[in-house]
N, C-alpha and C positions, 0 to 999 in steps of 0.2 A: 140388511147391507148398512155398508161404513155410510157416516151423513156426511154432508160435500162440505169440502174446506171452504168457512166461510169467507173467507179473501177472497177465494175466485169463484163465487157466483156472481151474478149481475148485481144482487142486492147488496153482496157484501162489497163490491166497487162503489157501488153508489153510496155503502157506509164511508167507505175510505177516501173515497172524492171530498164528504159534507167533515168526515175530521180533519181533510188535510187545509181545508180551507178554514179552519177555525185555530189550526196547530201553527199556522203560517202567517204572517201579510210581511209583506216589503218599503221598502221607502218607494215613495210618491210617483217614480219612475217607472218602476217595475210593474208589470201585472201581478196578480194575487199569486202567492204561493213561491214566484220566480225568484232565485236569486239576485243580487244583484251583482254585477263582475263589477271587480277590482279592474284598476287602470293598467295590470300588467296582465289580465286574462280578457280585454278587448279584441278583437280581431283573430282571436283563436280556432273559430269554425272554421272546421277544412269545407272544399270546395262544394263535398258532396251532400254537405250538410248534418252525418253523422253525428251522433253526441260524441262530444271530449270525451276522457276520462281523466282532466285534468279538473281538481276541486276549486269551487270559486268563493272566495271569503262572501259569506253574506252580512249584508247590514238589516235587520229588522228590527220591527216593534209589532209592539204587541197588539193586539184589537183591542177597542175601548173595556171589554170587559169581559177576564180569563179568570175561571173558575173563583168567581166572586170577587175579584182586584178593583182596585179604582178604575176611570180609566189614566193614561197615560198621557203624558202634555204635549204636542203637536213637537216634529225632531227640531221644529228651528226654537224652540224652549228646551229640550231637551239637556242634560249636562252629558258633556264629552263622553264620559264614562260611562255612560249607557247607551254608547250607540258602538259600543266594541262587536265585535264580529263573534259569532254565534260560533260557540266549542262543537257543536254536533252538524256540522254542516254535511259528514258525511252519513248521518243518521237519516238526514231528510231526504238527501237522492237515495237511499236504500229505499224509504218507504218510497218514494215516487216507485223508481224500477219495481218494487211490488204490485202497485197499478197495471203498472205496464203491460207486467207481464200474466195479470190476471186478465187485463182485457186483452190482452195477443190468447190467451187459453182461450176463451171463450169466442173469442171469432174465428179462432181453428175451429173448435166446435164446430161452428155455423159456417163453416167455408162454402161447403153446398148452394148455400142459398146468397155465394156472394160473385159476381163475375171479373174477370179479369181486367185491366184499363184499358179508355178506347185509345189512349196517347202515353206515348213512350217518345222521353227524351232523352237517345241514347247517346249525346254527348256534341264536341271532346271538350274535355274537361278543361278549365278554365278558358272556355271556349264561353261563356255567357248562359250556361243553363239556370245558374241560380236565380239571374235576372230574369230571363226568359220566363220561366215557372211559377215567379211571386205575379210577374203581370198579368198570366194566366191566371192566376189566382184569382186576378179584379172581374175574372167573368163569374157571374151570377151564378150560372147553369153549375161549376164545377165542382164537385162534391169530396171536401180534405181525403187524406188516408187518414184511416183507423189506428189510434188515437188521435182525432184532432186535437189542435193545441189546445182549445177550452176546456177538453176533457180532464187533464192534469193535473193545473193548467202549465204549459207552457210559451214563450215568446212568440215561434213560432210553427206554421204546420211544417211535421215533415216534410221532406223533400222526395226522397229515393230509399227504394228496397233494398238496392243492391242484392237481389235473389239471383239473378244470371250470370253474374261474377263472381261473386264472393261468395252467397249463402245457398248456392246451390243445391247443396245435401239436405239443404232443411223442407224441403219439397215442395209441393202444387199448392196443398192445403194452407200451407204456412206465409205463401205467399200472396194467394189470395187473401188472407184472413186481415190483409192490410188494405184491404179496400171495402167501401161502405154496400150493404145488402141491397139487394134489384129491390127493394120495398123502399128503403130509402133513397133508392135515385128515382124511383115512379113519384117519391112525395117532393122532391123537388125538381123531375118534369110541371110536375102539376100546378108549382107553386112560380116558375120562372118561365115553363114552356120550354125545357128543356135540361138536359141533366147527361155530363162526363164527368170521369175519373181521369187521370195524369201520375206519374210519376217521372222522375228523373235521374238518372245515376248515366253520370258522364263516361264510366269505363267501361260500359256496356262495347262501346263503338273499337274500342280498342280491344278488350280480351277475347284470345284464338275462338272461345269456343260460344259464347255468347248470344253471336249470331243466329248458329242452330238450333239453337236452345229456345229463343225468342221465338223464333219459325215453328217449330215443333208446338208451342203453348198458348199460342196467341197468333190464332189466325186471321182473327180478323182485326187486329190494334195498327192505327197509324202508327209512323215514328218521323220522328224531327231531329234534324243534326244541325248542330252550327259549325259551322267551319269557320277556324280563324288563322290571321296570315302565321305560317310557322312559327316563324324568328317572333314574335311577339307573345305566343304560345309557348314556348320555349321557355323564355327568360320569364314569363311569369309565372311558370309551373316550378322554377328553381324558386322566386323570389317565396312562394307559399310556403314552402318547403320550408326556407330557410326564416319565414315569419315566425314558424309553428315551431321551431327550435330544435327542429328532424335533419336538418342541411348544414351540415359544417363548412363544406368547399365554397370554394368560388364556382363564380359559374364558369370560366374557362375550366378548374380542375375536375368540377363535377359532370362536364359534359364529356372530358378522358377518362374519367373512373367507371362514366356508364357501362360499358360493354363488359366489364370485369363486373362489375354491382347486379348486374342484370343476366349476363351468364346464358345459359341455354332455359332461360324458365319459360320462353313463348312457346318453343317446341316441347318442353314438359307439360305446361298447362294443353294447348292441344292434345297429346296425347292422351290426358288425363292421370300422368304420375303425380302430379300434386294439385291440389285444389285451388292454391291462392298462394301469390305472391305481390311480399309489400315489395320488394325492388324493382317488380313487372309493372305494379300499377303505380306505384308512388315516386319511383326514382328514374323513369325513362325517357327524359324531358327532350332527346330528340326522336327518338322511336314515336311515341305518339304526337308525334309530328309532322311526324310521313306519313299523310292522311291514304294513298292511293290503295291500297295492299287492303286495309281495314274500309273504303268504300266499295271495293268489288268485294269483299266475302259479305256485304250486308247487300249488296245486291243481287249477289247470288244467294244468299240465304231468302229473302223474302221481295223481293224485285223492287225496281225505281219507284214504281209506279205509287208504291205504299210507304214512301219516304219525303219530306218535305226536305230537303237541305238550302241550310240559309247561308249567310257565312253574316258571323260577329259584327262585322264593320257596318254591314248595310242595318241591322238590326237595330246598333244603338244612334243609327243616325234617322232610324222612319220606324223607332216599334210598331206602331201602330199599324205599317204594312204588314211588314211580318205576319205579324200577330192575325193580323186577317184573313192572308194567305192561309192560315192555319185552321183556324176557324172555321173559315169556309171550305176550307175539306170536310170537317167533320159535322159539317150540316148545321152548325150555331150559327143564331146570331150576333152582332159584331157588339164590340163591347161599349156599353152607354159609356164608359168611362175611360178617356184616354189612358192609354198605355205609358207607363215614364220611361221606361227603359235605363233606370236609375241601375250604375255597376254596384254590385253587390261582393261582398267578402272579396273585396280589389286588397291585392297583398302590395304594400308598399315596395318600393324599385327606385333604382337609381332615376334619374332623370334620362339619360344617354346609355346606350351599351357602345361595351369595348369596341374598336372602329374593327379592331382586328378578328374578334371572336365574331361581330357582325358577318363579313364578309365570309370567314368559312363556313357561319350558318348560311347564307343565302345561297353559296356553291354546296351545299353538301342537300337542300331542301329544293333548287331549281327545277330538277328534274322530273323531280315527283309531283311539283306547282306542275306543270304541264303535264302529266298524267291526271292527276285531277279534274285539268280544264279538260280535257278529252273526252274523258270517264261524264261529268255533266253538259258538256257540250256548251260550255258556258266558262267567261275569263273571271276569276277571281280579283275582286278590287283590291289588289296588293301589288302600290305603286312600287313597291323596293325589287321587285319580282319582272319588271317593266310592264305589268298587266296593267289594263283597266277595265271597268265593268261592262258589259254587253247589255246587261241588261238591267230591271228596275228591281230597286230594294223586292217589291210584291212579286217579280214574276222569279218565283223560287222553288218550286215542285215541280220536279220531274216527271 
């Protein structure tokens, strides 16, 4: 029998991590082994936190002793020439990628020992899902996705898997490989009194087949949906794509171009004729802000009793109240440290919206907002639609 590839055994992964720590060290502000991003790279992560394919310049200093060389001087006394970017940045990224692949192979092989998520944040895109997920991470009972940030190492834990929208062909074993083993969860429960797992993939809400797929695969999971003023969500979505260098049209031009860009992608996705559509996911600025059809689809698939619906505005105003609703639903204790409600992955935008564009969007969204209010049995806190909230921030579970 052939000997196993040493890179893709648990021992091999451990050795790679050890060698990686010796090989990589970064500036004082970045965790070990993580590139320090240049100003040009700041703020370029997408809302779903998937890795960017944009290479980063890296400024590094060597460890105190490497291959017998004497210690290097501290950064503040080092000549400028010695702080030049390392030329083999791509090699470091490839090295980290090989570690991730090895961990994924090992985790997939042990998928039978892993359960799916207890909680899934399904949307909406640009609705505050990253902020909510990072706040939930502050709960001691939450187990990170696999591999955790400290395993590689990376700046942050992975937020979303995107299995039910853009990676469904990879199969259930691949999906479960992203979650800790039941043994790890039991250890966490013994340590802090409880444990839970979660992921946040905000395209799930809008993708036509995601609700049906989730219903079949996760019969016991609970779901969270953050809904944001649709005008604000539309502008934020466009601003994100503009920030990332993907969108070159003005907001008004992009809205006009949307039907031609997206075309029949929704119907093709629903029929299984195509697996993914970048335009449907990334350039559907208006369509993703029309919530009623997607909300009804999710209610039909999993039932309204399994979905906690909250409003982004309520979450940012009182994050602790919204999070308490979620943790109570999961049977968890309240978080000992306060949720921050910090705005994460915010995209720069103009301080005001063009009045004519805003008027057109309000007119376009008003019937859908009324339908959402009817489905939820409460009015969203979106004043531009002439609505005032009828419930407290904490009263968000149907």
